[in-house]
N, C-alpha and C positions, 0 to 999 in steps of 0.2 A: 105558147109555140113553142113544138118541140126542137131537139137539138139539131137534130137531121134538116130543119128547115130553113135555118142559117144560111148552110153553105149549100152551094151546089152540089150537088149529088154526083154530077157528072165528072168533077174533079178530083173526087177522091177514089183510088181502089178501093174494092169491100173488103181487103186485110186495113188497111189502114181507119176505116168505117170500122172496124171490129174494134180494134186499138181503142177509138174514143169511146164506145161504147163501155168495156172494160173499166177505164179510168173511170167513167163516171158509175158502174155498178157496186152494190152494197157488198159485194165480196173482194173487190181491189183489195193491191197491195197496201194500196194509199192509206186504206181506211185500217189496215190490219196493227197492231199494238207489235212495234219492235223494242231494241235493246240502243244503248248508246255504246259507242265506242272507245268515249271520252272516260275519262276516268275523273271519278268525280269530284270535288274541291271542297266537301264542307268541313275536310279539316285545316283548311289556310284560312278559314273565318274563325275570326277571333270571339273568345267568348266575354260578355261584360256581365262580369261575374256577379255587380251591384245590382243587375235590374232579374237575375234568376229569381223566381217563385223558390218560396222557402222547401216544397219537396225535392227540388233538383239540387240543394246546396251538399247536399254530401258527395253527391258525385264528381263534383270540383277540388274535392281533400285528396291530397296525393296518396296513393295506395301504399306507401310508406308508415302513415301514419295509421293509427288503431282506430280511430273511428271511421275509417275509408274503410268503403263496400267492398272495394278489390284488395283489403288487406288481406297478406297469408302469414300467418304466424312461421318463424323459422329458428333453428337454434342460434342459441344469444351465448352460451357458454362456449370456455375458451376448448379448443382443439388441442389436447396436450401433444400429440403422435406429429402433427404438421406442424409447430411451433420448435418441436426439439429438432427436428431434421431440418428446418429452414434455419436456427439460430444455432443449430453447432453439426450436425452431421456435414450437411450440405459442405460448407466449411472443412472438417478435417477430412471428408471423402475426397473432396479437391486438390487440397495440401498432400495426401497421401497418393494419389496418384498422377499427379500432375508430371511430367518430364518436359524439359527444355528440350524443341527443336524436335519433336519426336514425328512419327511418319506414320500413315495406316498402313495395316497390315492387310494386304489384300488375303481373304479365304480362298479356300478350295471353290475353284468353280467346274462345271463338266467341260471336257475335254472333246477336241476333235478328231474322226477318224484318218484323218490326213489327204493327201490327194493324189494319193498313187493309186485308188482304184476307183472307177467308175461308177462301182455302186453305191459308195460310201457318200456321194455328193448330196446327195436328200436325204441324208438318212440322220438320226436323233444324236444328239450329242452322245458321248460315253457319261458315264458318273464320274465324280470326281476320285484319284488314285486313293483307296484303302476307306472308303467313305461311301455310305447309301444317298445323301443327298449333300448340295452343295452348301458350305459355309457362307456367313456374312462378314462381313468388312471390318474389321477391332480401328475404331480411328480413335486418335489421342483423347484423352478428357480434358477437358477446358472448362470452363464455365457455365457455358451453355449444355452441353449434355452428361451433366455427374447423375450418379445411377439413382434411381427414385422406384420406390414402388408404386405404380398409375392404375394395380387392379389387383382383384383375388376371385379365383373360380373355386367355387363348392360343387364338387358333383358326388352323388349320393346315389348306388346302382343300389335298387333292393331286389335281390334275386326272388324273394319268398311273397313279393306282389304278382308274381306270373300267375301262382294258383290263389293268391287271396287278394281279392282287388281294394279291400279297404286297409291293406295294410299300406300300400301304395298312397293312399291318399293323409296317412300317417305320418309317414317320412315325408312328407310333402310341407305339415306343417310343424315340424320338428326344426326345421330348415325357418321358416318364417319365423317362427318363434326367437330364434337365433339370431338370426341376421337382422330382420327386422324389413325384408324384401321379398317382394312376393318371387317363388321357384315359378322357374319353368319344366314344365313338364316334357319328360327324355321319353322316345318310342323306341323299340326294338327294328332293328334295321337288316337284319339277318337272321336266317332261321338253322339254330343250332337246335337237335333234337337231345344232345346230351342233356342238355342245359333247359330242356322244356321252352326255349325261346321262340316267339314266332312272329312274322313280320308284323310293326303294328300296333303289337301289346305296349301299354305302357310299363316301363321297367326302371324309373326312377328321379332325376329330378336335378336340375341344375341353377346355380345361383350366381350372378356376376355383382359383384360390390366396386365401387368406386367412391370416391368423397368420404363424407362423413361415414357413413354406414363402417368403408373398408378400415377408417380408423378405430372407430368403435370395436371392430369385431377384433383388431391388432392388439388395442389395448384391454382386452378382455381374455384373450388368450394367452397373451404371457405374463397377466399379472394372476389372475386368477383361476386358469384350468392349467397349462402345463405345469409350474412347481407344486400342485397338487395328485397330477399322477404320476405315482411310485415308478412303475416301469418305464416311462420315458427316459429315454438317455439323451435324444438329443434326433434332429434332424441328419439323417446319413450326408457325407461329405459327396456322396455318388448318386444325389437324388435330382442332378439338374439335367436341362435338354442341350446345353450346348450353346443354347441361346439366353441363358439370362433369367429363364423362368425356374423356381426349385418349387418340390413337391414334396408332401408328408402326408399320411393318413393318420385318421383316429379310430380309435376301436367303438364299439355301442359302451364299454365300461366306461372309456375315457370321455362320452358326450354327457354323459351324467354331470360331470360337475361344471358344465356352464349355470350361471346363476338364473338363466330362463330356464332351466331343466328342473334344476336343483330343489327349486322353490314350486313347483308346482307335478310332480310327480306324481301323481293320482292322475294325472290329465295326459301322460306319455307310459303306458305302462310296457309301451314295447320300442326300443330306441333301435337304429340305425346307424352304424357308421360312415363317414364321409373322407374324401381327398379333398386338400386345401391344396392351392398352384397360388401362387405368388408372382405375379407378372411383372415385371422391373424394366428400365431400360436398359438397363446393362449387359455390354457386348458378349461376356463371359460368364462363367456361371461362378468363377472365383470373383469376382468382382458381385454379384448378386450375393455371395455367401456372405462377403463383407458388411454389405449393408445391412442384411437380415441379421445379423449378429448383432452390428453395434443398436437394432432395433429391438433385441432383448432376445432372440431365439439362438438355442446353442445349438452347436457341432459337433458331429464326432465321427471319427476314421473307423467304419465298420473294420 
């Protein structure tokens, strides 16, 4: 007996009959595979470790154990630079900069044009008096905002790579060998005919160091590299940007004193200098210089 013979056809409209037919067809929506919007609950089911097969036993071992499948080796030796800051420098800097009942010093902000002229109503604000850009507020030093080194940025611009492309690869390998971090490729953003710069052409590399790689680079720089550079007098007192970031540069002759380069000189016949920028949480350059000098970087007044 057909489906249409069960019901009286006169009681249903043609549209209703078509809907019934589509519901029982092979290409209907009911027969298609869909997805569930309910989140899976398999992570809530307890695993009975005693009933696991022997081949699944390693999956239950914690990832912190060496026998685990997901174990990842990490640094286990002590970080001397980080411990020196937490145990000695942090308390000394707090004692040096703490002032009882100190108030926040507001920085120079953008100025208004006034309300005298109707043309200045929707005008952008004026620059601070005597400055190009506004400055940030200087908050009093407390236990929660002691100046700290949070990152190091290393930039290497290679002008010779504009003509010889393989020199750009050599400069990137040099930074990777020194910092243990893969450098980021930099490209020209403007056309300068005198310098033979073209937009989109690779011109250098950049590395951002944080954590253990940053402290290892600081230790190598202060203990092995800078003491051996005879022409290095120190970092200039005028090298700050006004917001607690200090920069200085190393020439190609200074780079050869890194142990990663000195022991493999035959692999790096062409050396390139780079600029180093210390990023700190200090609000002024004076606080940043005190922090870096306590970590072993000398400063001098040019």
